[in-house]
N, C-alpha and C positions, 0 to 999 in steps of 0.2 A: 512478402505478409500482407495478407488478408484476412477478412472474416466474415464468416459464415452463420447468417441469422436462420436457427435449424428451428426455432420454436417459439412462438408467444404465449403468454397466459392471455384466457380470457377474461380474467375476470381483475387483472391489475395490467400494469405494463413488464412484468417479470419475463424474460425472456432467456432461452439457453442456444447458446452458438461453440461455434470453433475459432479461435483466434490460430492463425497459420503463421510460424515463423520457421528459418532456417536450422533451428534448435529444436524445433518439435511444434505439437500443436495445443493450444489450451484452451478445455473445456471451462466453458463461460456459463455461470456466473465464479469467479474465480476467485482465493485469498491468496495475496503474495507475500509469504513471510519476508519481514525485513533482515536483511544482511547487510547493516551498515556499511562495515571493512572489510566486506569479503568474507562475511562470516556472521551466520545465524548465531546469537550466544548461546552456546552451551550443546547445540548439537551436529554432529558429523555431518557432512554432505550424502554420507552414505544411508544414514537414518532419515534425512530430508527426504532424499528420495524414496525409500524401501518402505519405511514407518509411517510420517506424517505425509506422505502421497504429495511433496508440495511439485508444482509443475513448472512456475516461474515463483522466484526470488529478485526482491529490491536490493541496490547496490545506492549508495550515497555518492556524489561525486566532489562534494566539500571533503568527506572525511577522508574519501580513496585520496583525492587531490594531496592532501598533507600526507596522508601516512596510507602505503606505504611510497607515493609518490607515483607520477606518470611512467616514469621512467623504466620502473623496475615492474612494472606489467605491464607497457609495451615488451620490455623485455622476455615476459615469460609466453608472451605471445596473444595478450588480452587477459580480463579478468574471469572468462571459464577455465584457460587452461591452469593461469596462477592458482585459482582455489579449486578445481577438480569437479568442476558442473558444468554437465553437457548437455543443462536442458535451458530456456531462454533466459534473462534478465534484465531488468527494466534499470534503469537508472532516473533518478530524483536528479533535476539538475542544480541543487545548491540553495536554489530561491529559500524555501522553508527553513534551511540552517540559518541562512543570514537574516532570515528574520526575528530568526530567535535571538540573534547576536546582537542586539539594537542598541547594546550601550557602545559596540567597538565596532562600528560599519557606517558608512558614508555610500550614500544613493544620490546617483544622477544618470542622467539622461546615458551617457558611455556605458554607465554597469555600476558596480558594488567594488566600493575597498572597504576591507576588513581583515579584522585580525585573526590570527592563530589562536586558537584556545589554547593548543599546545606550548608554543614558546614564543608566542606573541609577536611573531612577524608578521609581514603585512605581505598582502594578497590583492590581486585586483582580479574579478570576474566579470566580462562584456557577457553578451549574446553569444557572439563568434567565439569566444573564448570557451563556455560553456559548450557550446558543441564540440569544438575541436577535442574538447578534454576527455566528455561521454563518448565520442568514436574512437580515441586512446585506451578508455577503459576496455570497449568492445560491446556496448549494452546492443541487445536485439530491439528496444526498445527506447528512445532517449525525449528527456520530455524537454520542453521549451523552457528556458529562462525567463522567468518572470518574478515577481514581488508578490509575496504573501501578507495582506493587510493584518495587520491587530485587528483583535475583537476588546472591547466596541471601538470604532472606526468613524471617523467623521464624514457625511455623505461628499464633501467638497475633495477631502483626501482618497476616496476608496474612486471618486469620477479621476481624479488625474494618476493616481496611480495605475488603473486600468487602462487608463491611454497609452501611458507606458511599457508595459505591459505587451498591448496590441503590436506596439509599435516595436520592440523586441522581439516580437515572434516573428514579423518579416525579416529582421535580421538572422533570427535563427535558421528560416527556412530559406534564405538564401544561400547561408553557409554550409547547411544541408548538402543544398542540392550544388552548390559551385567547390565542395573543398572533397578528396578521396574516399572512398569507400576504408574502411582497412579491414584485416585477415579473412577477406574472401566469404562473407556475410551480408548477407542486406542488413540494413538497421533503419528505423523507421522513427518520425518524430511525431511525437502528442502534444498538440495546442494545449493552454490550461486556460481554462474561464475563470475570472475573475470578478469581482462588484461586490464582494462583503454579501451584508447582507438587504441591500437595495434591489428591490425588484426592475425597476426601469434598468438600473447597472449591468445586474446578471441579465437578463434579455440582450440588452444589445452585447455583451460580450458575447454569449451566446450563438447569438447571429456571424460576428466576427469572426468568431472560432470556426465557426461552419463554413465561414467561406474560403476558409483553405484548403475543404477539403481533403483533410490529413488521413492517414491509413486507421488513426484512432483519435479521442478525443478525452480531455480529463478535466475534471471539476476541482479547481482547490480553491484555500482561504477557509474553506470549512471546519472542523472540529479543533475549533481555536477559542471553545469558551463559549459559545454564542449557546442559546437554550436549544435544547434537544427540537422542538416544534421548529424554530427556524431553520435547522439544518435539515430539513424533511420539507419544508415550504422551498426553501432556494433550489435542493435537489429537485425537487418535481418542474419547478419550471424550467430548469436547465435543459432536465432530459425531453422536456415535449418539443426543445428546439433542436437539438444537436440529432444529427442524421440518426434515422431507425437503422441504419445501414452498416454502422459504425458501431464498433465497442465506446463505454464509456466507461472510466477510469475514474470511481471517486478517490479523491488521495486523502490518506491519514484517516479513514474512520474504519474499525470504530470496536463497538462492543457488539458480542452476536447479533444482540435485538435491534441493531445500529443496523448491520450490515443485511438482516431478512426484509423490514422497510423499506432500506433503500434499494435492494435488488426488485420487491414490488413496486419501485417506481422508475425502473428501468435500467439502474446499472447495473454492470458486469463484470467489473474488476475493483479491488479493495486492498490496499494494506495498511498497516497500522502493527507500531508497536507494543499494542496492548497484551497481547497473549505472553509473548516472551517475556517484558517487563513484568507484569504480573505474577507470572509463574517464580519470578527471583524473590519478590515477597510470599509468598503463598498463598496465590488465592488462582482457584479453576474454576477452569467453565466447563459444566458440563449441563446435559440438555434440559437438566431437573432444576438448575441455578447454577449460583456460584458459592464454591464452597471455602471458605477459610481454614486452609488445613492445621493453621497454629493454633489453630481453638482447642482448648483444654477438652473438648467431646469427642476428638478424633483418638487421642492417646492410646486407648481401650481397643478402637477399631481396628478391627482386623479383614475386616470385608476387601475386597481388591479396589483401587481404587476410583475403579468406574467397572463395574459390570455390566455394564449398556454399550461397552466399548469394544470393539475388535482389536485394538493397540497390544499387542504384547506387553507394553510397558504398565498399561491401566489394567492385566489379566494376573501383572506377576509378581504387584509388591500391593501391599497394605496401606491404608489409610496410615495407621499407625505406626509404620515403618514409613514413610514418605515424612507424617508429620517430624520424626526424630531427625532426619536428617536436616530438613529445613530450619527444626528450631536447632541444631548443634552446629551449623553453618555451613555442611558439606556439601563439594560440589556434584556429588550424586543427586541429590537431594533437587537439586536448579536444573540439573539435566533432564530428570524424568518429569518435572512439573511442565518443565518447558514443550517435551516431547508432548505430554498431554496435551498441552493447550492447544499447540499449533495442529496436531492431527484431528481433534474437535473443530478446531474451527475449519479444516479443510473436508472432514465428514459433513461438515453443516451445509456447506456449499455444495458438496456432492448432493446429500438429497434435496437440497433446495432442485437443483439442475433435475433432477429426477421428478419432483413434483409437478415442474413447471410442462415439463415430458409429458406425464400422466392425467395432467389438468387437476391435479387436487393439492395445488400450490397455498391456494388466498386460505382454504380452510387451516391446513396446517400449520400454514405460518403466523394463523391468526393465535391457536393454541401455542404455540413453541414461544411465539414472544411475551407471553403471561409467563411460561416454566420458564423461560431465561433469566426473566429477571428477580427471579426468588435468590433469595439468600437461604443458604442450607444450613 
């Protein structure tokens, strides 16, 4: 796996590049649809590939470990074969899910003991175990095991947690190097910067993470409730430190405007459940703003879902019909809305890339951010 930085914007820190993996080349900046349990909810893999134009998806170690279980995934030959997806996969180490289970987990230097949300059974993840599980899942990009601190978080806790995350990273790196690869293709580790919203901690963490000279690096512990200006401030600080020759992945972010602002700060990769989760509630993202398709105003609107979209879903169904499906609880409505949102996110990334390359990114970004924040 390696990264080619092709273009840098002259008026911001936005970049366009290529991330080469054994399962294909990813054009950055890129958004990764979230396929938590080996499935992006409501979307066939064929549609992900041919309609959404996804180049890489995300799977979750915690959920896949609990169900269907590593034995079944290994028996299939890895997650790619199990789910019929021949493009790159990134796996979250499970650290964020452990963070979200604050009432049913215990953290110490050795790792995390947690209780399954499915059947209440107890399990333990160590840094080494998280690496082995992700290797067995078959991820192209494996995330280091870390602790995602909550917001708000006091300084002493954030500092202590960050130190443990760095020590865990050394154990993750050693395990990556000392355990065999699986399935005959390369698997690469991305470390994760932590430090909550404290500048000195973020700076220290970014410097420590950079020293590991990994193929790529991630920024974690953001988009957990902090104000938007702090998200941008921390991201800007970290991207100035992380190596320019390596891809930067901002975990769990976010809205379309968040993505464009963070691209301008030098981020290359994103994931978020927002486009698929919001779709299930009838919220559609468009270049002119957000639509709540459940509103009465759309009941007699027989125009295309999005007349500016090349996606066949947007051009073949009307707002009125989609509103009817969503209001009726029909699965087809969720499927249409999910495909719409995901394809919009991927088109937005594609246009950002084109604008970076042709030198018009900053002017375009400033105009788009205003439009994207509009409620239609």
